[in-house]
C-alpha positions as a Python dict, from the first residue, in 0.01 Angstrom:
ca = {
    (1, 'M'): (0, 0, 0),
    (2, 'P'): (329, -192, 15),
    (3, 'Q'): (638, -30, -130),
    (4, 'L'): (723, -153, -477),
    (5, 'T'): (1044, -345, -519),
    (6, 'L'): (1265, -280, -819),
    (7, 'A'): (1160, -613, -970),
    (8, 'Q'): (794, -516, -939),
    (9, 'A'): (865, -181, -1099),
    (10, 'F'): (1009, -357, -1404),
    (11, 'A'): (710, -587, -1432),
    (12, 'R'): (429, -459, -1214),
    (13, 'A'): (161, -710, -1296),
    (14, 'P'): (256, -1024, -1488),
    (15, 'G'): (-54, -1128, -1676),
    (16, 'K'): (-190, -1471, -1743),
    (17, 'K'): (-16, -1672, -2008),
    (18, 'D'): (-179, -1663, -2348),
    (19, 'E'): (-337, -1987, -2458),
    (20, 'T'): (-186, -2132, -2773),
    (21, 'G'): (-277, -2421, -2994),
    (22, 'M'): (-572, -2516, -3216),
    (23, 'K'): (-878, -2298, -3214),
    (24, 'K'): (-1185, -2419, -3395),
    (25, 'D'): (-1449, -2190, -3544),
    (26, 'T'): (-1787, -2284, -3672),
    (27, 'G'): (-1807, -2378, -4037),
    (28, 'T'): (-1690, -2671, -4245),
    (29, 'R'): (-1367, -2507, -4371),
    (30, 'N'): (-1258, -2402, -4025),
    (31, 'E'): (-1325, -2748, -3890),
    (32, 'I'): (-1098, -2897, -4158),
    (33, 'F'): (-835, -2622, -4137),
    (34, 'P'): (-852, -2497, -3779),
    (35, 'K'): (-689, -2164, -3702),
    (36, 'V'): (-370, -2167, -3498),
    (37, 'E'): (-311, -1888, -3251),
    (38, 'P'): (34, -1727, -3300),
    (39, 'V'): (283, -1814, -3030),
    (40, 'R'): (409, -1497, -2869),
    (41, 'K'): (777, -1485, -2794),
    (42, 'K'): (848, -1475, -2424),
    (43, 'P'): (1010, -1144, -2324),
    (44, 'A'): (1363, -1159, -2188),
    (45, 'E'): (1388, -1207, -1813),
    (46, 'K'): (1525, -914, -1616),
    (47, 'I'): (1778, -990, -1344),
    (48, 'I'): (1845, -718, -1089),
    (49, 'F'): (2170, -742, -896),
    (50, 'G'): (2342, -535, -632),
    (51, 'S'): (2569, -565, -333),
    (52, 'N'): (2301, -770, -154),
    (53, 'G'): (2063, -1041, -265),
    (54, 'P'): (2090, -1283, -558),
    (55, 'H'): (2393, -1244, -784),
    (56, 'A'): (2568, -1013, -537),
    (57, 'D'): (2895, -1140, -687),
    (58, 'F'): (2812, -947, -1007),
    (59, 'D'): (2869, -623, -816),
    (60, 'Q'): (3198, -439, -874),
    (61, 'F'): (3267, -433, -501),
    (62, 'S'): (3245, -811, -452),
    (63, 'L'): (3554, -967, -293),
    (64, 'H'): (3704, -1148, -591),
    (65, 'P'): (4072, -1082, -674),
    (66, 'V'): (4168, -998, -1031),
    (67, 'T'): (4511, -1044, -1190),
    (68, 'Y'): (4621, -784, -1446),
    (69, 'N'): (4965, -792, -1609),
    (70, 'G'): (5085, -1036, -1343),
    (71, 'V'): (4973, -811, -1055),
    (72, 'I'): (4686, -904, -822),
    (73, 'Y'): (4413, -651, -741),
    (74, 'P'): (4181, -725, -445),
    (75, 'T'): (3864, -653, -647),
    (76, 'S'): (3766, -551, -999),
    (77, 'Q'): (3676, -211, -851),
    (78, 'H'): (4040, -168, -744),
    (79, 'L'): (4153, -244, -1098),
    (80, 'F'): (3892, -21, -1260),
    (81, 'Q'): (3993, 276, -1045),
    (82, 'A'): (4362, 204, -1105),
    (83, 'F'): (4300, 214, -1481),
    (84, 'K'): (4253, 589, -1445),
    (85, 'F'): (4619, 631, -1351),
    (86, 'L'): (4816, 332, -1482),
    (87, 'G'): (5102, 434, -1711),
    (88, 'R'): (5079, 800, -1612),
    (89, 'H'): (5075, 807, -1235),
    (90, 'P'): (5186, 460, -1125),
    (91, 'N'): (5225, 574, -763),
    (92, 'I'): (4853, 661, -741),
    (93, 'A'): (4758, 338, -918),
    (94, 'E'): (4964, 139, -668),
    (95, 'E'): (4809, 324, -374),
    (96, 'I'): (4467, 226, -508),
    (97, 'R'): (4573, -136, -554),
    (98, 'M'): (4697, -154, -196),
    (99, 'A'): (4380, 2, -51),
    (100, 'A'): (4229, -211, 226),
    (101, 'T'): (3878, -196, 77),
    (102, 'S'): (3720, -117, -258),
    (103, 'E'): (3544, 178, -95),
    (104, 'L'): (3884, 320, 6),
    (105, 'A'): (4015, 258, -345),
    (106, 'L'): (3726, 465, -482),
    (107, 'K'): (3793, 738, -228),
    (108, 'I'): (4162, 759, -327),
    (109, 'S'): (4063, 777, -692),
    (110, 'H'): (3821, 1065, -628),
    (111, 'A'): (4085, 1249, -427),
    (112, 'N'): (4314, 1247, -732),
    (113, 'K'): (4066, 1360, -998),
    (114, 'A'): (4312, 1615, -1133),
    (115, 'S'): (4553, 1334, -1232),
    (116, 'V'): (4302, 1110, -1413),
    (117, 'R'): (4397, 1035, -1773),
    (118, 'A'): (4253, 1300, -2007),
    (119, 'D'): (4063, 1054, -2227),
    (120, 'W'): (3903, 864, -1939),
    (121, 'F'): (3542, 937, -2027),
    (122, 'S'): (3594, 801, -2378),
    (123, 'V'): (3742, 472, -2255),
    (124, 'N'): (3578, 419, -1915),
    (125, 'I'): (3313, 176, -2045),
    (126, 'S'): (3567, -36, -2232),
    (127, 'K'): (3790, -38, -1924),
    (128, 'M'): (3500, -148, -1709),
    (129, 'E'): (3431, -431, -1952),
    (130, 'E'): (3799, -530, -1946),
    (131, 'A'): (3799, -544, -1565),
    (132, 'L'): (3478, -748, -1565),
    (133, 'F'): (3610, -992, -1824),
    (134, 'L'): (3921, -1057, -1615),
    (135, 'K'): (3711, -1104, -1303),
    (136, 'F'): (3473, -1359, -1453),
    (137, 'S'): (3719, -1539, -1680),
    (138, 'Q'): (3965, -1600, -1395),
    (139, 'D'): (3707, -1753, -1159),
    (140, 'P'): (3530, -2066, -1293),
    (141, 'L'): (3243, -2040, -1043),
    (142, 'L'): (3179, -1676, -1127),
    (143, 'K'): (3189, -1758, -1497),
    (144, 'Q'): (2937, -2038, -1450),
    (145, 'E'): (2706, -1811, -1253),
    (146, 'L'): (2717, -1541, -1522),
    (147, 'V'): (2671, -1777, -1817),
    (148, 'S'): (2381, -1948, -1637),
    (149, 'T'): (2177, -1628, -1665),
    (150, 'G'): (2112, -1718, -2029),
    (151, 'D'): (1984, -1429, -2240),
    (152, 'S'): (1844, -1237, -1943),
    (153, 'E'): (1886, -863, -1926),
    (154, 'L'): (2111, -762, -1637),
    (155, 'Y'): (2047, -448, -1432),
    (156, 'Q'): (2252, -301, -1151),
    (157, 'D'): (2021, -185, -873),
    (158, 'S'): (2157, 151, -758),
    (159, 'M'): (1966, 436, -598),
    (160, 'T'): (2256, 678, -651),
    (161, 'D'): (2425, 585, -981),
    (162, 'S'): (2234, 663, -1301),
    (163, 'F'): (2533, 588, -1525),
    (164, 'W'): (2649, 241, -1421),
    (165, 'G'): (2315, 149, -1263),
    (166, 'V'): (1943, 215, -1302),
    (167, 'G'): (1941, 512, -1066),
    (168, 'P'): (1658, 626, -837),
    (169, 'D'): (1400, 650, -1117),
    (170, 'L'): (1489, 321, -1295),
    (171, 'L'): (1581, 520, -1609),
    (172, 'G'): (1960, 516, -1561),
    (173, 'R'): (2192, 400, -1839),
    (174, 'N'): (2283, 75, -1661),
    (175, 'E'): (2622, 59, -1834),
    (176, 'L'): (2751, -198, -1584),
    (177, 'G'): (2467, -438, -1656),
    (178, 'I'): (2505, -398, -2031),
    (179, 'A'): (2882, -451, -2007),
    (180, 'L'): (2819, -771, -1810),
    (181, 'E'): (2594, -896, -2090),
    (182, 'R'): (2877, -844, -2340),
    (183, 'V'): (3122, -1023, -2109),
    (184, 'R'): (2877, -1313, -2078),
    (185, 'E'): (2860, -1345, -2456),
    (186, 'N'): (3240, -1330, -2488),
    (187, 'L'): (3267, -1610, -2233),
    (188, 'G'): (3048, -1838, -2444),
    (189, 'G'): (2713, -1739, -2298),
    (190, 'T'): (2398, -1631, -2476),
    (191, 'K'): (2362, -1287, -2625),
    (192, 'A'): (2096, -1075, -2459),
    (193, 'L'): (1798, -978, -2669),
    (194, 'K'): (1810, -627, -2809),
    (195, 'R'): (1646, -382, -2573),
    (196, 'K'): (1340, -199, -2693),
    (197, 'V'): (1393, 172, -2755),
    (198, 'L'): (1169, 357, -2514),
    (199, 'Q'): (953, 624, -2673),
    (200, 'C'): (879, 975, -2551),
    (201, 'E'): (596, 969, -2296),
    (202, 'N'): (423, 1262, -2467),
    (203, 'C'): (456, 1238, -2845),
    (204, 'R'): (528, 863, -2868),
    (205, 'K'): (718, 935, -3191),
    (206, 'K'): (1073, 1010, -3083),
    (207, 'P'): (1294, 813, -2842),
    (208, 'R'): (1353, 939, -2493),
    (209, 'S'): (1649, 1169, -2439),
    (210, 'G'): (1913, 1036, -2200),
    (211, 'Q'): (1758, 966, -1861),
    (212, 'S'): (1449, 1176, -1934),
    (213, 'L'): (1099, 1041, -1994),
    (214, 'Y'): (1071, 1275, -2291),
    (215, 'C'): (1242, 1346, -2621),
    (216, 'G'): (1304, 1706, -2522),
    (217, 'S'): (1194, 2003, -2315),
    (218, 'S'): (895, 2080, -2539),
    (219, 'C'): (732, 1744, -2475),
    (220, 'L'): (823, 1761, -2108),
    (221, 'R'): (644, 2098, -2071),
    (222, 'A'): (347, 1972, -2271),
    (223, 'D'): (306, 1672, -2045),
    (224, 'I'): (426, 1823, -1718),
    (225, 'L'): (89, 1786, -1545),
    (226, 'T'): (108, 1407, -1575),
    (227, 'V'): (451, 1378, -1411),
    (228, 'P'): (403, 1225, -1064),
    (229, 'P'): (551, 1429, -777),
    (230, 'L'): (844, 1287, -583),
    (231, 'C'): (809, 1119, -248),
    (232, 'P'): (841, 1394, 19),
    (233, 'Q'): (1038, 1162, 246),
    (234, 'C'): (1314, 1011, 27),
    (235, 'R'): (1296, 1257, -266),
    (236, 'R'): (1410, 976, -494),
    (237, 'R'): (1107, 777, -607),
    (238, 'P'): (767, 904, -730),
    (239, 'Q'): (458, 903, -513),
    (240, 'I'): (215, 614, -553),
    (241, 'G'): (-151, 706, -604),
    (242, 'K'): (-315, 861, -299),
    (243, 'L'): (-46, 733, -66),
    (244, 'K'): (146, 1062, -99),
    (245, 'Y'): (470, 862, -58),
    (246, 'C'): (660, 608, -269),
    (247, 'G'): (554, 334, -27),
    (248, 'E'): (462, 239, 328),
    (249, 'T'): (825, 251, 443),
    (250, 'C'): (862, 622, 368),
    (251, 'R'): (511, 700, 495),
    (252, 'K'): (584, 539, 831),
    (253, 'A'): (928, 704, 847),
    (254, 'A'): (769, 1046, 795),
    (255, 'R'): (521, 988, 1076),
    (256, 'A'): (786, 863, 1317),
}
């Protein structure tokens, strides 16, 4: 069995399109007033982006300079990490700005966790959105690429980040993708359709809690026997059927 891609996991089996139009039934009245099948609204398209593949420029680490307060930052990731220290520790912020790569900028930021502004986790999403807005508003081609996605839902494909991306189980918060949708709207693009609130897998009455499949521990325990075990090779994605692994790639890697 081939390993599922993230796109397939979002929409495993696209069905046939429903037929719409005039449908005639037997009987004189129905022949005169034929029934019309309701037209179902097409669900929003899901666009998955990352450092590779289509829309790689949407990634925070893409090489697009950003100007903030007259100062140029090599990438929006440089600026986002510098936001943690600007105004309080300008020397650290400048060291981040001058970092040779965005990965190094992130490393410098993590090395100075003790100096991060105290309210960071209450403003980090708005600061991410600010960095993204500057990135896309200052580059006409990037802006065009973002606006051209229409009302599609945007998801950052990340196997390690369940806050900014979808995480290993596809249940991450995807705050980066959602912030990009707001930036797209602010740049004159189309507003994304409201996401459906996912319900608890067990009771189907309450919404899921955080990144869990359930509304709480009670429903998790009640439904624990139906939770698929993790792939023994990667320990990140669930096993598929009788394959015992998340896909052929991990199965072959385990046998190697």
